[in-house]
C-alpha positions as CSV (number, residue, x, y, z in Angstrom):
1,E,45.0,-60.3,-96.7
2,F,46.0,-62.3,-93.6
3,K,48.2,-61.6,-90.5
4,L,50.3,-64.4,-89.1
5,S,50.8,-64.9,-85.4
6,S,54.2,-63.1,-85.8
7,G,52.4,-60.0,-87.2
8,K,53.7,-60.6,-90.7
9,H,51.3,-60.1,-93.6
10,V,50.3,-62.7,-96.3
11,L,48.5,-61.9,-99.5
12,V,46.3,-64.4,-101.4
13,G,45.4,-64.3,-105.1
14,K,41.7,-64.9,-105.8
15,N,41.9,-65.9,-109.5
16,N,44.5,-66.5,-112.2
17,Y,44.8,-62.8,-113.2
18,Q,45.2,-61.8,-109.5
19,N,47.8,-64.6,-109.0
20,D,49.9,-63.2,-111.9
21,W,49.6,-59.6,-110.5
22,L,50.4,-60.7,-107.0
23,T,53.4,-62.9,-107.9
24,L,54.9,-60.9,-110.8
25,K,54.1,-57.3,-109.9
26,K,53.1,-56.7,-106.2
27,A,55.5,-59.1,-104.4
28,N,59.1,-58.0,-103.6
29,K,61.6,-60.4,-105.1
30,S,62.8,-61.2,-101.6
31,D,59.2,-62.1,-100.4
32,Y,58.3,-65.8,-100.1
33,W,55.8,-67.4,-102.6
34,F,53.7,-70.4,-101.6
35,H,51.5,-72.7,-103.8
36,V,50.0,-76.1,-103.2
37,K,52.0,-78.8,-104.9
38,N,50.8,-80.2,-108.3
39,M,47.2,-78.9,-108.2
40,P,45.2,-75.7,-108.7
41,G,45.4,-73.1,-106.0
42,S,46.0,-69.5,-105.1
43,H,49.4,-67.9,-105.2
44,V,50.2,-66.8,-101.6
45,I,52.9,-64.2,-100.8
46,L,54.5,-63.9,-97.4
47,R,55.8,-60.3,-97.1
48,D,59.1,-61.1,-95.4
49,D,62.6,-62.1,-96.6
50,Q,63.6,-64.2,-93.5
51,P,60.5,-66.1,-92.4
52,T,60.6,-68.3,-89.3
53,D,59.6,-71.9,-89.4
54,Q,56.3,-70.9,-87.8
55,D,55.7,-68.2,-90.5
56,I,56.3,-70.8,-93.2
57,K,53.9,-73.3,-91.6
58,E,51.1,-70.7,-91.2
59,A,51.6,-69.3,-94.8
60,A,51.6,-72.9,-96.2
61,E,48.4,-73.6,-94.3
62,I,46.8,-70.6,-96.0
63,A,48.0,-71.8,-99.4
64,A,46.6,-75.3,-98.8
65,Y,43.3,-73.8,-97.7
66,F,42.9,-71.7,-100.8
67,S,43.4,-74.7,-103.1
68,K,41.6,-77.8,-104.4
69,A,43.2,-79.6,-101.4
70,K,41.4,-77.5,-98.7
71,N,39.6,-80.5,-97.3
72,S,42.6,-82.8,-97.2
73,A,44.5,-83.8,-94.1
74,H,48.0,-83.9,-95.5
75,V,48.8,-81.2,-98.1
76,Q,52.2,-80.6,-99.7
77,V,52.9,-76.9,-100.3
78,D,55.9,-75.6,-102.2
79,Y,57.6,-72.4,-101.2
80,V,60.4,-70.3,-102.6
81,Q,61.6,-66.7,-102.7
82,D,59.6,-64.8,-105.3
83,K,62.7,-64.1,-107.4
84,R,62.8,-67.8,-108.3
85,V,59.2,-67.7,-109.8
86,K,59.0,-67.0,-113.5
87,K,56.2,-66.8,-116.1
88,P,57.1,-68.6,-119.4
89,N,56.5,-66.6,-122.5
90,G,52.9,-67.1,-123.8
91,A,51.8,-69.0,-120.6
92,K,48.2,-68.8,-119.5
93,P,47.2,-66.5,-116.7
94,G,48.3,-67.9,-113.3
95,F,50.8,-70.4,-114.8
96,V,54.3,-70.0,-113.5
97,I,57.5,-72.1,-113.1
98,Y,59.9,-72.1,-110.2
99,T,63.2,-73.6,-109.1
100,G,65.0,-74.2,-105.8
101,Q,61.8,-74.7,-103.8
102,N,61.3,-76.3,-100.4
103,S,58.1,-78.2,-99.5
104,I,56.2,-78.6,-96.3
105,E,53.2,-80.8,-95.4
106,V,50.4,-79.1,-93.6
107,T,46.7,-79.6,-92.7
108,P,44.6,-76.5,-93.4
109,E,42.2,-75.7,-90.5
110,E,39.5,-73.3,-91.6
111,K,38.9,-71.7,-88.2
112,E,42.6,-71.0,-87.6
113,I,43.0,-69.6,-91.1
114,M,39.9,-67.3,-91.0
115,N,41.0,-66.0,-87.6
116,K,44.1,-64.6,-89.4
117,K,42.0,-62.7,-92.0
118,I,42.3,-58.9,-92.0
119,E,38.9,-57.3,-92.8
120,K,39.1,-54.6,-95.3
């Protein structure tokens, strides 16, 4: 779990099964879902229905960091309200489809991201 500069919370899936649980069960339908574009990565949930541009940027940086693109300088991250994320029948764990998304380009900075982590 992570806390953004605004105080809003972000949840991150650690594997395909946790991604499914987070996106399909834990998240409210009005929360925002983030995922790196066109490559493997964690599902990231921003627990808010009206995020600011800064919230979106910070959550996208977390999604980029927890992906195969973590060492890249320019990472495209898709985001959409969780209600627009669906799991096709028979799909493998962690696989979802979504519509109506926006995208943002970010650069994941490990130090900044880890400073947002909430120790459990």
